[in-house]
Chimera marker file (.cmm) of the C-alpha trace (Angstrom):
<marker_set name="trace">
<marker id="1" x="52.079" y="92.752" z="-100.946" r="1" g="1" b="0" radius="0.5"/>
<marker id="2" x="51.676" y="94.977" z="-103.963" r="1" g="1" b="0" radius="0.5"/>
<marker id="3" x="50.268" y="97.949" z="-102.092" r="1" g="1" b="0" radius="0.5"/>
<marker id="4" x="52.519" y="99.113" z="-99.234" r="1" g="1" b="0" radius="0.5"/>
<marker id="5" x="49.955" y="101.759" z="-98.220" r="1" g="1" b="0" radius="0.5"/>
<marker id="6" x="47.261" y="99.167" z="-97.475" r="1" g="1" b="0" radius="0.5"/>
<marker id="7" x="46.547" y="98.614" z="-93.775" r="1" g="1" b="0" radius="0.5"/>
<marker id="8" x="48.286" y="95.582" z="-92.306" r="1" g="1" b="0" radius="0.5"/>
<marker id="9" x="46.496" y="92.786" z="-90.559" r="1" g="1" b="0" radius="0.5"/>
<marker id="10" x="47.380" y="91.850" z="-87.009" r="1" g="1" b="0" radius="0.5"/>
<marker id="11" x="48.929" y="88.673" z="-88.414" r="1" g="1" b="0" radius="0.5"/>
<marker id="12" x="51.233" y="90.641" z="-90.720" r="1" g="1" b="0" radius="0.5"/>
<marker id="13" x="52.259" y="92.963" z="-87.885" r="1" g="1" b="0" radius="0.5"/>
<marker id="14" x="53.113" y="90.023" z="-85.624" r="1" g="1" b="0" radius="0.5"/>
<marker id="15" x="55.122" y="88.349" z="-88.416" r="1" g="1" b="0" radius="0.5"/>
<marker id="16" x="57.115" y="91.550" z="-88.958" r="1" g="1" b="0" radius="0.5"/>
<marker id="17" x="57.856" y="91.818" z="-85.244" r="1" g="1" b="0" radius="0.5"/>
<marker id="18" x="58.975" y="88.193" z="-85.045" r="1" g="1" b="0" radius="0.5"/>
<marker id="19" x="61.225" y="88.606" z="-88.089" r="1" g="1" b="0" radius="0.5"/>
<marker id="20" x="62.729" y="91.746" z="-86.578" r="1" g="1" b="0" radius="0.5"/>
<marker id="21" x="63.305" y="89.922" z="-83.286" r="1" g="1" b="0" radius="0.5"/>
<marker id="22" x="64.989" y="87.051" z="-85.158" r="1" g="1" b="0" radius="0.5"/>
<marker id="23" x="67.283" y="89.470" z="-87.014" r="1" g="1" b="0" radius="0.5"/>
<marker id="24" x="68.243" y="91.152" z="-83.735" r="1" g="1" b="0" radius="0.5"/>
<marker id="25" x="69.047" y="87.769" z="-82.185" r="1" g="1" b="0" radius="0.5"/>
<marker id="26" x="71.109" y="86.711" z="-85.203" r="1" g="1" b="0" radius="0.5"/>
<marker id="27" x="68.745" y="84.002" z="-86.408" r="1" g="1" b="0" radius="0.5"/>
<marker id="28" x="69.270" y="83.270" z="-90.093" r="1" g="1" b="0" radius="0.5"/>
<marker id="29" x="66.349" y="82.668" z="-92.393" r="1" g="1" b="0" radius="0.5"/>
<marker id="30" x="67.240" y="79.872" z="-94.800" r="1" g="1" b="0" radius="0.5"/>
<marker id="31" x="64.796" y="78.521" z="-97.351" r="1" g="1" b="0" radius="0.5"/>
<marker id="32" x="64.371" y="74.755" z="-97.458" r="1" g="1" b="0" radius="0.5"/>
<marker id="33" x="65.790" y="72.808" z="-100.366" r="1" g="1" b="0" radius="0.5"/>
<marker id="34" x="63.571" y="70.538" z="-102.432" r="1" g="1" b="0" radius="0.5"/>
<marker id="35" x="65.300" y="67.568" z="-100.811" r="1" g="1" b="0" radius="0.5"/>
<marker id="36" x="64.509" y="68.886" z="-97.321" r="1" g="1" b="0" radius="0.5"/>
<marker id="37" x="60.875" y="69.493" z="-98.272" r="1" g="1" b="0" radius="0.5"/>
<marker id="38" x="60.606" y="65.933" z="-99.578" r="1" g="1" b="0" radius="0.5"/>
<marker id="39" x="62.171" y="64.516" z="-96.396" r="1" g="1" b="0" radius="0.5"/>
<marker id="40" x="59.816" y="66.540" z="-94.213" r="1" g="1" b="0" radius="0.5"/>
<marker id="41" x="56.810" y="65.422" z="-96.262" r="1" g="1" b="0" radius="0.5"/>
<marker id="42" x="57.946" y="61.803" z="-95.876" r="1" g="1" b="0" radius="0.5"/>
<marker id="43" x="58.307" y="62.155" z="-92.122" r="1" g="1" b="0" radius="0.5"/>
<marker id="44" x="54.862" y="63.724" z="-91.840" r="1" g="1" b="0" radius="0.5"/>
<marker id="45" x="53.308" y="60.853" z="-93.828" r="1" g="1" b="0" radius="0.5"/>
<marker id="46" x="55.008" y="58.227" z="-91.671" r="1" g="1" b="0" radius="0.5"/>
<marker id="47" x="53.864" y="59.848" z="-88.443" r="1" g="1" b="0" radius="0.5"/>
<marker id="48" x="50.373" y="60.463" z="-89.809" r="1" g="1" b="0" radius="0.5"/>
<marker id="49" x="50.166" y="56.715" z="-90.473" r="1" g="1" b="0" radius="0.5"/>
<marker id="50" x="51.526" y="55.883" z="-87.007" r="1" g="1" b="0" radius="0.5"/>
<marker id="51" x="48.971" y="58.177" z="-85.390" r="1" g="1" b="0" radius="0.5"/>
<marker id="52" x="46.161" y="56.615" z="-87.421" r="1" g="1" b="0" radius="0.5"/>
<marker id="53" x="47.332" y="53.132" z="-86.438" r="1" g="1" b="0" radius="0.5"/>
<marker id="54" x="47.470" y="54.166" z="-82.783" r="1" g="1" b="0" radius="0.5"/>
<marker id="55" x="43.951" y="55.597" z="-82.992" r="1" g="1" b="0" radius="0.5"/>
<marker id="56" x="42.600" y="52.353" z="-84.444" r="1" g="1" b="0" radius="0.5"/>
<marker id="57" x="44.245" y="50.334" z="-81.685" r="1" g="1" b="0" radius="0.5"/>
<marker id="58" x="42.929" y="52.759" z="-79.075" r="1" g="1" b="0" radius="0.5"/>
<marker id="59" x="39.356" y="52.547" z="-80.309" r="1" g="1" b="0" radius="0.5"/>
<marker id="60" x="39.593" y="48.779" z="-80.396" r="1" g="1" b="0" radius="0.5"/>
<marker id="61" x="40.793" y="48.747" z="-76.786" r="1" g="1" b="0" radius="0.5"/>
<marker id="62" x="37.973" y="51.057" z="-75.708" r="1" g="1" b="0" radius="0.5"/>
<marker id="63" x="35.376" y="48.751" z="-77.289" r="1" g="1" b="0" radius="0.5"/>
<marker id="64" x="36.632" y="45.866" z="-75.162" r="1" g="1" b="0" radius="0.5"/>
<marker id="65" x="35.883" y="47.509" z="-71.816" r="1" g="1" b="0" radius="0.5"/>
<marker id="66" x="33.040" y="49.240" z="-70.037" r="1" g="1" b="0" radius="0.5"/>
<marker id="67" x="35.042" y="49.915" z="-66.874" r="1" g="1" b="0" radius="0.5"/>
<marker id="68" x="35.351" y="53.730" z="-66.461" r="1" g="1" b="0" radius="0.5"/>
<marker id="69" x="38.671" y="53.408" z="-64.621" r="1" g="1" b="0" radius="0.5"/>
<marker id="70" x="40.198" y="51.269" z="-67.322" r="1" g="1" b="0" radius="0.5"/>
<marker id="71" x="38.853" y="53.574" z="-70.034" r="1" g="1" b="0" radius="0.5"/>
<marker id="72" x="40.475" y="56.512" z="-68.271" r="1" g="1" b="0" radius="0.5"/>
<marker id="73" x="43.818" y="54.684" z="-68.214" r="1" g="1" b="0" radius="0.5"/>
<marker id="74" x="43.467" y="53.871" z="-71.919" r="1" g="1" b="0" radius="0.5"/>
<marker id="75" x="42.663" y="57.510" z="-72.718" r="1" g="1" b="0" radius="0.5"/>
<marker id="76" x="45.740" y="58.674" z="-70.801" r="1" g="1" b="0" radius="0.5"/>
<marker id="77" x="47.967" y="56.161" z="-72.599" r="1" g="1" b="0" radius="0.5"/>
<marker id="78" x="46.558" y="57.255" z="-75.949" r="1" g="1" b="0" radius="0.5"/>
<marker id="79" x="47.164" y="60.931" z="-75.121" r="1" g="1" b="0" radius="0.5"/>
<marker id="80" x="50.764" y="60.186" z="-74.105" r="1" g="1" b="0" radius="0.5"/>
<marker id="81" x="51.337" y="58.155" z="-77.279" r="1" g="1" b="0" radius="0.5"/>
<marker id="82" x="50.038" y="61.006" z="-79.432" r="1" g="1" b="0" radius="0.5"/>
<marker id="83" x="52.258" y="63.515" z="-77.624" r="1" g="1" b="0" radius="0.5"/>
<marker id="84" x="55.300" y="61.241" z="-77.943" r="1" g="1" b="0" radius="0.5"/>
<marker id="85" x="54.738" y="60.638" z="-81.651" r="1" g="1" b="0" radius="0.5"/>
<marker id="86" x="54.158" y="64.354" z="-82.259" r="1" g="1" b="0" radius="0.5"/>
<marker id="87" x="57.330" y="65.205" z="-80.373" r="1" g="1" b="0" radius="0.5"/>
<marker id="88" x="59.366" y="62.623" z="-82.307" r="1" g="1" b="0" radius="0.5"/>
<marker id="89" x="57.992" y="63.937" z="-85.606" r="1" g="1" b="0" radius="0.5"/>
<marker id="90" x="58.718" y="67.548" z="-84.699" r="1" g="1" b="0" radius="0.5"/>
<marker id="91" x="62.235" y="66.675" z="-83.553" r="1" g="1" b="0" radius="0.5"/>
<marker id="92" x="63.060" y="64.928" z="-86.821" r="1" g="1" b="0" radius="0.5"/>
<marker id="93" x="61.655" y="67.809" z="-88.840" r="1" g="1" b="0" radius="0.5"/>
<marker id="94" x="63.659" y="70.318" z="-86.802" r="1" g="1" b="0" radius="0.5"/>
<marker id="95" x="66.872" y="68.346" z="-87.441" r="1" g="1" b="0" radius="0.5"/>
<marker id="96" x="66.213" y="68.530" z="-91.177" r="1" g="1" b="0" radius="0.5"/>
<marker id="97" x="65.528" y="72.261" z="-91.006" r="1" g="1" b="0" radius="0.5"/>
<marker id="98" x="68.687" y="72.847" z="-88.933" r="1" g="1" b="0" radius="0.5"/>
<marker id="99" x="70.952" y="71.113" z="-91.466" r="1" g="1" b="0" radius="0.5"/>
<marker id="100" x="70.913" y="74.179" z="-93.649" r="1" g="1" b="0" radius="0.5"/>
<marker id="101" x="70.938" y="74.422" z="-97.390" r="1" g="1" b="0" radius="0.5"/>
<link id1="1" id2="2" r="1" g="1" b="0" radius="0.2"/>
<link id1="2" id2="3" r="1" g="1" b="0" radius="0.2"/>
<link id1="3" id2="4" r="1" g="1" b="0" radius="0.2"/>
<link id1="4" id2="5" r="1" g="1" b="0" radius="0.2"/>
<link id1="5" id2="6" r="1" g="1" b="0" radius="0.2"/>
<link id1="6" id2="7" r="1" g="1" b="0" radius="0.2"/>
<link id1="7" id2="8" r="1" g="1" b="0" radius="0.2"/>
<link id1="8" id2="9" r="1" g="1" b="0" radius="0.2"/>
<link id1="9" id2="10" r="1" g="1" b="0" radius="0.2"/>
<link id1="10" id2="11" r="1" g="1" b="0" radius="0.2"/>
<link id1="11" id2="12" r="1" g="1" b="0" radius="0.2"/>
<link id1="12" id2="13" r="1" g="1" b="0" radius="0.2"/>
<link id1="13" id2="14" r="1" g="1" b="0" radius="0.2"/>
<link id1="14" id2="15" r="1" g="1" b="0" radius="0.2"/>
<link id1="15" id2="16" r="1" g="1" b="0" radius="0.2"/>
<link id1="16" id2="17" r="1" g="1" b="0" radius="0.2"/>
<link id1="17" id2="18" r="1" g="1" b="0" radius="0.2"/>
<link id1="18" id2="19" r="1" g="1" b="0" radius="0.2"/>
<link id1="19" id2="20" r="1" g="1" b="0" radius="0.2"/>
<link id1="20" id2="21" r="1" g="1" b="0" radius="0.2"/>
<link id1="21" id2="22" r="1" g="1" b="0" radius="0.2"/>
<link id1="22" id2="23" r="1" g="1" b="0" radius="0.2"/>
<link id1="23" id2="24" r="1" g="1" b="0" radius="0.2"/>
<link id1="24" id2="25" r="1" g="1" b="0" radius="0.2"/>
<link id1="25" id2="26" r="1" g="1" b="0" radius="0.2"/>
<link id1="26" id2="27" r="1" g="1" b="0" radius="0.2"/>
<link id1="27" id2="28" r="1" g="1" b="0" radius="0.2"/>
<link id1="28" id2="29" r="1" g="1" b="0" radius="0.2"/>
<link id1="29" id2="30" r="1" g="1" b="0" radius="0.2"/>
<link id1="30" id2="31" r="1" g="1" b="0" radius="0.2"/>
<link id1="31" id2="32" r="1" g="1" b="0" radius="0.2"/>
<link id1="32" id2="33" r="1" g="1" b="0" radius="0.2"/>
<link id1="33" id2="34" r="1" g="1" b="0" radius="0.2"/>
<link id1="34" id2="35" r="1" g="1" b="0" radius="0.2"/>
<link id1="35" id2="36" r="1" g="1" b="0" radius="0.2"/>
<link id1="36" id2="37" r="1" g="1" b="0" radius="0.2"/>
<link id1="37" id2="38" r="1" g="1" b="0" radius="0.2"/>
<link id1="38" id2="39" r="1" g="1" b="0" radius="0.2"/>
<link id1="39" id2="40" r="1" g="1" b="0" radius="0.2"/>
<link id1="40" id2="41" r="1" g="1" b="0" radius="0.2"/>
<link id1="41" id2="42" r="1" g="1" b="0" radius="0.2"/>
<link id1="42" id2="43" r="1" g="1" b="0" radius="0.2"/>
<link id1="43" id2="44" r="1" g="1" b="0" radius="0.2"/>
<link id1="44" id2="45" r="1" g="1" b="0" radius="0.2"/>
<link id1="45" id2="46" r="1" g="1" b="0" radius="0.2"/>
<link id1="46" id2="47" r="1" g="1" b="0" radius="0.2"/>
<link id1="47" id2="48" r="1" g="1" b="0" radius="0.2"/>
<link id1="48" id2="49" r="1" g="1" b="0" radius="0.2"/>
<link id1="49" id2="50" r="1" g="1" b="0" radius="0.2"/>
<link id1="50" id2="51" r="1" g="1" b="0" radius="0.2"/>
<link id1="51" id2="52" r="1" g="1" b="0" radius="0.2"/>
<link id1="52" id2="53" r="1" g="1" b="0" radius="0.2"/>
<link id1="53" id2="54" r="1" g="1" b="0" radius="0.2"/>
<link id1="54" id2="55" r="1" g="1" b="0" radius="0.2"/>
<link id1="55" id2="56" r="1" g="1" b="0" radius="0.2"/>
<link id1="56" id2="57" r="1" g="1" b="0" radius="0.2"/>
<link id1="57" id2="58" r="1" g="1" b="0" radius="0.2"/>
<link id1="58" id2="59" r="1" g="1" b="0" radius="0.2"/>
<link id1="59" id2="60" r="1" g="1" b="0" radius="0.2"/>
<link id1="60" id2="61" r="1" g="1" b="0" radius="0.2"/>
<link id1="61" id2="62" r="1" g="1" b="0" radius="0.2"/>
<link id1="62" id2="63" r="1" g="1" b="0" radius="0.2"/>
<link id1="63" id2="64" r="1" g="1" b="0" radius="0.2"/>
<link id1="64" id2="65" r="1" g="1" b="0" radius="0.2"/>
<link id1="65" id2="66" r="1" g="1" b="0" radius="0.2"/>
<link id1="66" id2="67" r="1" g="1" b="0" radius="0.2"/>
<link id1="67" id2="68" r="1" g="1" b="0" radius="0.2"/>
<link id1="68" id2="69" r="1" g="1" b="0" radius="0.2"/>
<link id1="69" id2="70" r="1" g="1" b="0" radius="0.2"/>
<link id1="70" id2="71" r="1" g="1" b="0" radius="0.2"/>
<link id1="71" id2="72" r="1" g="1" b="0" radius="0.2"/>
<link id1="72" id2="73" r="1" g="1" b="0" radius="0.2"/>
<link id1="73" id2="74" r="1" g="1" b="0" radius="0.2"/>
<link id1="74" id2="75" r="1" g="1" b="0" radius="0.2"/>
<link id1="75" id2="76" r="1" g="1" b="0" radius="0.2"/>
<link id1="76" id2="77" r="1" g="1" b="0" radius="0.2"/>
<link id1="77" id2="78" r="1" g="1" b="0" radius="0.2"/>
<link id1="78" id2="79" r="1" g="1" b="0" radius="0.2"/>
<link id1="79" id2="80" r="1" g="1" b="0" radius="0.2"/>
<link id1="80" id2="81" r="1" g="1" b="0" radius="0.2"/>
<link id1="81" id2="82" r="1" g="1" b="0" radius="0.2"/>
<link id1="82" id2="83" r="1" g="1" b="0" radius="0.2"/>
<link id1="83" id2="84" r="1" g="1" b="0" radius="0.2"/>
<link id1="84" id2="85" r="1" g="1" b="0" radius="0.2"/>
<link id1="85" id2="86" r="1" g="1" b="0" radius="0.2"/>
<link id1="86" id2="87" r="1" g="1" b="0" radius="0.2"/>
<link id1="87" id2="88" r="1" g="1" b="0" radius="0.2"/>
<link id1="88" id2="89" r="1" g="1" b="0" radius="0.2"/>
<link id1="89" id2="90" r="1" g="1" b="0" radius="0.2"/>
<link id1="90" id2="91" r="1" g="1" b="0" radius="0.2"/>
<link id1="91" id2="92" r="1" g="1" b="0" radius="0.2"/>
<link id1="92" id2="93" r="1" g="1" b="0" radius="0.2"/>
<link id1="93" id2="94" r="1" g="1" b="0" radius="0.2"/>
<link id1="94" id2="95" r="1" g="1" b="0" radius="0.2"/>
<link id1="95" id2="96" r="1" g="1" b="0" radius="0.2"/>
<link id1="96" id2="97" r="1" g="1" b="0" radius="0.2"/>
<link id1="97" id2="98" r="1" g="1" b="0" radius="0.2"/>
<link id1="98" id2="99" r="1" g="1" b="0" radius="0.2"/>
<link id1="99" id2="100" r="1" g="1" b="0" radius="0.2"/>
<link id1="100" id2="101" r="1" g="1" b="0" radius="0.2"/>
</marker_set>
C-alpha cells in the first residue's frame, strides 16, 4: 500500500494478525519458484479434469434411475469422490509448497 495512513480493511487486519502469529510460531514465508508454480498449475488442471469427468459420470448415472433411494446413494458417492479428489489435490500441492525453494 502506498498510503500507510489510509484505513485498513478487515481483510488486511486479519492478514497482518495471521502473519504475526506465523512469525511468533516460527513459520517461514517462502515464495514459490516458477517450477513449483508450474507443478501446482499442472496438478490443478489434472484434478479439474478428473472432477469434470466424475461429474459427467455422475449425471449419466442419475439419468438412468428414478428411484429416490438410489439417487441418494449416487449423490453421496459423488460427494465423497469430490472430497477425496479435492483432498488428494490439496495434499500434492502442499507437498510441493513444503519442498522449499
